[in-house]
N, C-alpha and C positions, 0 to 999 in steps of 0.2 A: 134582210141579210139575215145566214147562220152564225151564231155564235160557234168558236170554238175551242181550245185548248189553247191556244197561243190568246185570245183575246182574253181568258182570264187569267194568263198568267201575266199578262199586260205586253202585251205585242201584237201589231199588226199585221196581216197578210196581205198584200196587193194581189192582182188576180196574175195568172200562170205568166211567167214570165216579165211582170214587169216590177214594178218596185222604180223608184226612182235612184237618178245616177247616182247620186252620193250614198242612197240605201247599199247599191251595189257596190261600189266602192270600200261603201264600209260593211259589207257582208250581212248587210241586215236582214235582202230580202232573197230571192232564186236568182240562180244562173238562167241569165236570159235564152241561151241556148240550148242544153242538156236537161233543163229541168229538175235538173236535181238538188234538192234540199240542201243549203246552205247552214249549217247548226248554227243556232242562235246564241248567242253570250247568255252568261246567266242574269238576271235580275239584279238591280240594284237592292238590298236590303229597303229601302223606303218601297219600291214598287212592290215587294215580295208582301212586304206588313201591311201593306195596301189591299193584293190581293187576294190574301190567305182569309178563309170566310172563320168567321170568330169564334173556338170549341169553345161549346158550353160545359158547363161549371162541374167540377167534379162534388160530390159529398164530402163532405171529411172523414179520414178513417176515427173510429171510436180509436183509443187509447187500448193496448191491450193489455188484461188484469195481468197482475202478477199469480205468478204460478209458483204451486209447491212443488217443487221438485222432490222425484220418488227416488234420488240417492238415499242412499242409509244418513239417516241423522246424526248429529255431531254426537259426539258421548254426553248425556246429563247426568251432569253431579247428583248425588245420592240427597235426598231432603236430611234435615240434622237430626243428629243421631244415628243416622244409617249408617255406610262403609266406614267412614272415614273416621271412628271411633277401634278402628283395625291399628289404628296407629300407622305411621310409615314403614316400619319396619314388616308388618305385614305385609301391607299394601305392597309392598315391593316383592312379593315371593310370590303375589298373583302373576300366575300365567296369562298368555291373552284370552285364554278360554278360562283363568279361574280355576282352573282344575291341574294343576302343576304339583306333579306328588312331591316335591319339595318343601310344600308350602306349609310355615311355621305359625302356627294362631298362637304360639304362647308368649308373644312379646309387647301386645296392645296392653294400654292402661286403661284401670277399672273405676277412673275417679270421676268420669263423668258419671256413669249406672252403676253405683256399687249394688255390692248383693243386698237384698233385703235386713235390716237392722234386725226385724224378728226372728231370723233364721241367724244367728250366731255362727261364726266359725271354729274349726278345731277346738282355741285353744279361749274360746271367750270365755267371761265369767257372766255372771248377771248384771243386765245396765250397765257391760263395757261393749263398747263395738267389737265384732273381733278382729284378726289381723287384716292387712291390704292382703290381697288374695296376687299369687306370686307364678312366675311364668306357666302358664299351660292353662291358667283359671279361665272360666266360662267367659269372661267380657272380651277377651282377649279375641277369642276365634267365635264370638255368635253376633251376627249383624244385627241391626235394629229392623228388622223387620224387612216388608217385601221391598224390590229397588222398582220404582213409578216407572209408567210405561213411557216411552220416548211420546214427543210431538207429535210424529209422526208415524202412522201409522203403516207395517206393512201392503204391500199392492196384494189384492185382496182381500184383504183382513177387515173383517165383519162388526160392525160397530155392536155394540154389549148394550144394554140396557139402561135406563136414564140410571145415573149414581155408579155407573161402573169405568167408562172413558174417560179422557185425560178431561183436565181443566177445562172451562173456554179460556179461547184465546185471548189473548191480549191486543192493545191497541196496535196501530201497524208505526212501525219505526216514523221519524220524521226524514222529509226529503233530507238527501245528500248524506244519507248515511254510508259508510262505506259496509260494501258485498261482507255479506256472513258466512263465517268457516264453511268449507266444503261447498262454495255454488249454491247455496241456499240465498234466495230472495229476501232482502234487506227488508224491505216490506209488506213480507208473506209475514201475517200474523204468527206467534209464538203463544206456545204454552209458559204460563208462570210456573213456579216452585212449589209444588205443594206444601203448606202450611203444616207447620213445625205442627206433632203431636196428632197427623191426622192420617192414617196408617194407611196409603194409596192402596188398589187395588193388586194380586200379584196378576202377572200376565200368565197367559196358559202359551204354551210353546205354540201351540199347532196354530196360535193366533199372531204370531208375532216372527221376531228371525233374533237374532244374537248378535247385535254389536259386536267392533274391535277388542271393547272392553269385557268381553264376556257377560253383560249385562243384558238378559231378555226385554224384549222391549214389546207391544204388541197391546193387544185391548180382549177384552174378555167378550167375547160374541156370544147368541146363543146356543149354538151349538156346541162351540168350547167348554161351559157354561155345563152342558148336560151330558159332557165326555168327562170332566172331571170330576160329574156328583156317582159318575156309574162306576168310575174307577176308585174314588171314596168308600164309597158303599161298597161296592167288592173286595175291597183291599179288607175293611172291618169284618164283613161278613164272611168271605174266606176267610179270614183265618177262624172266627168263630167255630162254624162246623167243621173244619180243620181240629179244631180243639177237640169240641166234641165226638167225633166223630172217633180220635185217636186215645183219650180217657178211658173209655172200658177196657183196652188192652194194654193199658201203659205198662204195665208189671208183669206182663206173659212175656215168655220165649215165641219165637217164630213159632216153632213146637205147641205150643202152648196155647196161641192164638189158632192153628189146624183144629185141633183136637176141642176147642170149646167152640169156634163157629164154620168147622169143616173144612177140607183141601182145601178150597179158592181162600182160605182168608177169611177178614170183615169184610163184607162187600157193602154195608151200610150201616147205620147210627145203631146202635146196641141201648140196652138199657142200663142205666147206672145211675147212682144214688136216689133212683127209685123211677125213673122217666128216661124215654128216648130225647136226645139232643143239650141234655147238662153241658154246661161249661165247665172250666176249673178259671182258676187263682192268674192263668194268663190271659186269659178275656178280658179278665175283672181289672185287671192292670193296663191291659192295652186300650181299654177306653176310658181310664182316668188319666192314661198319656194324653188323649187328644182331650179332655175338660184343660187339662193343663195346658195345651197348646192355645186353646181359646182363649183361656184367662191372661195370658201371656201379650195375646193383641189387644185383649179389651185395655189389659193396665196399661198399656203404653201410651195413652192418652193423657196419663197421669206422672208421663214424662220416665216413669219405671220401666226399663224396659231392660228387664232378663230371664229371659226365658227359662233355666235350669233352675230357679228361685222357684217359677210358678207351676214347672213340670212338679219338683220337689214337693213344693205344697199338695198338689191335685195325688200323688203317694201318700203323703200322712193323714189325707182321707182315707183313701184304699186301708190303710193298716187301722184307723177308726174301725171300718168295716167286720176288720178281722178278729174283733175284742167286744163291740158295741154290740147289744140286742138287736137296735134296729136306729133309723135318723135319730138326732140328736136335734129337733127344733131350736134349741138356745141358740147354737150353732148356728150365726148369721152369714157366716163364708161359708157355706157347705153348698149353693147353686142347686140346682134341680138334681144333677146328678147322685150326688152323696143322698139325699132324698130318696130314692128305688130302694124299697124295702129288699128285692130279692137279691140282692146285691151283699147284703148281710149274713154271709155263707163263708164257711170256712169250704176251698176246695182244691187242698192239696197244695197250699200255696210253699214256696223256696222257701226255705231257713235264713236262706240269705238276705232274701228282702224283708222277712220280719224282722230279723238284728238292723238292718241296714234301713229301717223307717221307724224303728222305735223311738229315735230320737231326733229333735227339728234341728242338726248339725245337718251343713253341708259340705261336703265334699268333695275333694279337689283331685286332681288324678296325681300328683303329687303323695298328696293323701287320701285315697278313697276308702273306701269302709269294706270290710271283708278280703283285704288282699290275696284271698286263697280261692276264691269263690269263682267255679272258672264255668258254673252249671249255666244252662243256655236261654233261663229264667229272664236275665235279662231282653234278650234278642228278641223273646217271643212279645214284650212288650215295646219292642223300637219298631213297628214297623209302621206306624202315624210320621215319624219324624218323615220318612221322604214322600209323605202326601203336601209338605213345602214346595210345592212345584217354582215356585218364584223365588226360591234359593239355591246357591250354586252346591256341587256335590259336596266340596271341601268344607263348606260350613256345615251342610246335614249332616255329614260324618263326627264333626265336632259337637255338637248339640247331642247327636245319642249318645256317642263314647260318654260326654261328662255326666250326661242322664244316668248312664247305665256303671258310672263309678260308685252312685249312690250307694248302691245295694253289691255290686259286684267288682270288687277292685284288681281282681286278675288280666293280664292285657287280654289274652283269650277272650273271656269273659266280656271285657265292656269293646273289645275290637269286635265279634263278633256280632254284634247289638250295633256298632257302625256299620258293617258293610250289610246287613239285613236290610237297613235305613236305606244306603246309597243304590242298591240294588232297586227296592220298591218306590225310590224318586224318580231312579230311568225309564221305570216301566211306565211311571203315571203321566210321564213325561209323552211316552212313546215310541221309547226306544225298544229294543228286543232285548230280550233275556240275558243271549249273549255279550252285547254291547255295554249291558247295565255292568254285569257280572268282571267284561274288563274294565270297567270304569274304577270300580270299587279295585280291584287289582292294584292296579297304577295309584288308587289316593292312600291305601292300605302299605304299600310299599317303601315311605316315607316317615311309618309306622314304629318306633323298637317296639321288638319283641312280635311281631307280625307273623311269623313266620310258620307256626301253627295253622292261622285262620288264611291265609293267602296258598298255602301247601294245600288242604283241604280242599278251599274252591277249586283249585288247578285240578285235582285229582279227580275232584264230581265235573269235571269240562272233560276231561280224558274219557271219565267213564259211559259217555253217552256213546262214544264208537268201540263200545268195547262189546260185544255181544245185545242178547235181547233183554230188554227192560222187564225187572221182573222182582221178587221177592227174592231169590239169589245173585241179583245184583246190587240191589241196598247191600242185601249182607254180605257182600265182598267188598262193594266200596267202604262199608264202617270197619271189616278186618283190616282193611289196608289202609287205613284208617287208625289203626289201634284203638277203636271206642271202646271205651271201658279201660282202658290199663294207661290213660294217665298222656292224651298229647300234649296237654297243654302244660306241662313239664313233671308233669307225676304227683303234683299236689293232692292232697286228702279232698274227696269230693264232697257237697252240700249236699244232702239227703231233704225231701220234702220232709214237713212238719209231721203231719200224719200221717207220713210213709207211701202216702199213691205214687207211682212211680219211682222205677230203679234209682232213679240220680248216678246213673253210671256213665252218662255219655256227655263229655263234655261240650260246648256252645257251638267249638270248630266244626265236629264231627255230625252234631245237630243239623245246621247251617249248610254243610257240603249237603249229605241224605236232603234238607228239603231242596234244594238246587239243583240235583241230580233229578227228581222225581218231575220238577219242576220242568223242566225241560226235555225229556222224554215224554210226559204227558200229551193223552192225544185228545182228552180232555176232561175238564176238573175233577170229576169222578173218579176216574183213571188215577190222574196223577196222586189224588187225595188217598188214595186206596192203596197204590205202594208207597205212600210216606208215612203209612200208619200200620203197614203190614212186613214187620220186624222186631225185631227183640231190642231194641233200644225205644228211647223216651219217645212213645208216639205222637201222644198229647203235643210234645211241644214241635215234631216233625212234621204233622199234621198243621198245626197251626201257623209255622212258618213258609210252608210249602201251598196253602190257600191264602194268605199274604199274598204272595208272590203271583198267582196264579191268578187271583181275585182284581189285582192292581192291572195285570196286563191285558185280561180279555172283561173285564167290568160285571156289575150285578148280573147283568144279563144272562152270563154264561156260568152263572152257578148252579145246583142241580136243585129245581124247587123243592121236590118230595122232600130234600133233607131241611130247607129253610120253612117248611110249617113246624117243625117239629123242636125249629131251635129256642133254647132258651133265652129270655130278653134280645128278642128281635126287634120288637117294638121300640127297644132301647138302644139299643144299633143304629135302628136307622136314625131314630131321630137324632143323633149325637152326629152322625153322619151329616146328617143335611145341616144342623147347624155348624160345625166344620165349616164347609162348602158357603154358607151364608156368610159368615163373617171373614172368610180370604176371599169373595169375591163379590160383598156389599157392606163391610165391616162400616166405609166411612157415613155409610146412611143409618147405622144401626148406632151408631155412637161417635160422638167428635166435637171439635168447636162448635160445629152450627146447630147442634143438637145430637140429642139420643132417643134410643127408645127405653121408657122402664122396662119394660118387658124384659128385655133381654139382659140392662143389666141385674133383673132380681134372678136371672138364669145364672147368670154369669158376672157375682161382683165382684169388685176393685181388690176389695179389702184384702 
């Protein structure tokens, strides 16, 4: 007998036309005459359960591990001593991207990190601490170091080498923990707070993203570190070769330059002070600016975080090179840079720099040094402030302005220095030169007496579309700005102590010429030639233009033939690399976990 579907379902089918009368009456068989099947009733639950073959067991599905969401990480509070030292009044002035032009950085307390007692205030007496700095003082506007990266790196972020990434994850949350903010999995590992005193690595903008609070987040990957190093080297070397190119013709008019070097003007480094490639005090001071910034980060481990103090101390070490015969080995705080003998030479220092750094008094914006000084000597040493890529532009501006006021107290002098730093900052972060200048204009607009600097930058931007670039265009721009006629208010100019350079161009005009030449430059040599072939301070415009082009294009874009003869090139490269190491690998060089003795001997904390 063949088994059918009906038997499988628990019903028996009789022969055709068969079935008992009871079955036919009940409708369980087939009709006797027509042979048409009669539908079977649904089986009972017991019959169905008994007839269905057993289903093989299914392997249990393993639990899905928690997923780290790719959504933007919630705002991460800064480490102890970071942005909170600015005070509520300052934080409330920050816009969503920390670039509000109305930012008032003069309302924060200084009690947490006062200026160093070794550098008394203007009214201090020996052995008596100076008065508490008032509004506008440095700690109110200076951050407590770089902002640490968020726990999550952005999509596509490359992981950095050991010691550069975030802290190791902490233990998962206990079961039943409420969901975290922004949909984050509460059991996902979270990075703990960075310990106090350990400066976290500064995230490079190319490696991360900007959160809603304006804090740059991300990791230092290998590519980002290489790009950052190239731009730091390019900034310092570019400023040095521009300084060396313009120094021989700084005291000449355009006609004098053409008479001495041909109708096309100066096209390559010329001999000055007995050699080609000799730099001036502008490069010397720029190097000591970098030295001071590295010292500021190293000293942060001790709880002393006041960058203007460390930069001012570096300038005092430079002042010693202008009067001493050579390095004084008895000074334990000199570090390695002040031991470089080639720096002990007077190279046309600005008079305001010599008088401003003649004592250890730390000036403020309310009581600056040399209130009538508005030459470009402060601006030419301020490009390194822009290399602090982890800082917000408004804070870079504040730091540069405060350090410039130590020697150049006129608003045109110190605001031009701040504008230079902000522009370099934008270029180092990968912005275009036009965008970087626009950002600087927005930040300067909230500063008192900003008009000479902002007007000069706006004229430089407009001049790009007004004719063919050349010495004539540069001269026309300088004439339109009133170069040598007192665009900064008609005050008396400061002239270099040894007569090098004319000292007739104020900082606003000098910066505008440098920005114009960088905007229209076909390459670095072309831009530098434009920057030095005019009747103004050619060394200053060359140094500023070189810093801008170096920050924008990196060291590989600099003319190799000019670099080979550059004075102090090995020192510049060594200092640039040290700066990059400190900003990217600082915790592995010094911190609570341990310190490298060689590093602390190069950059003493004292």
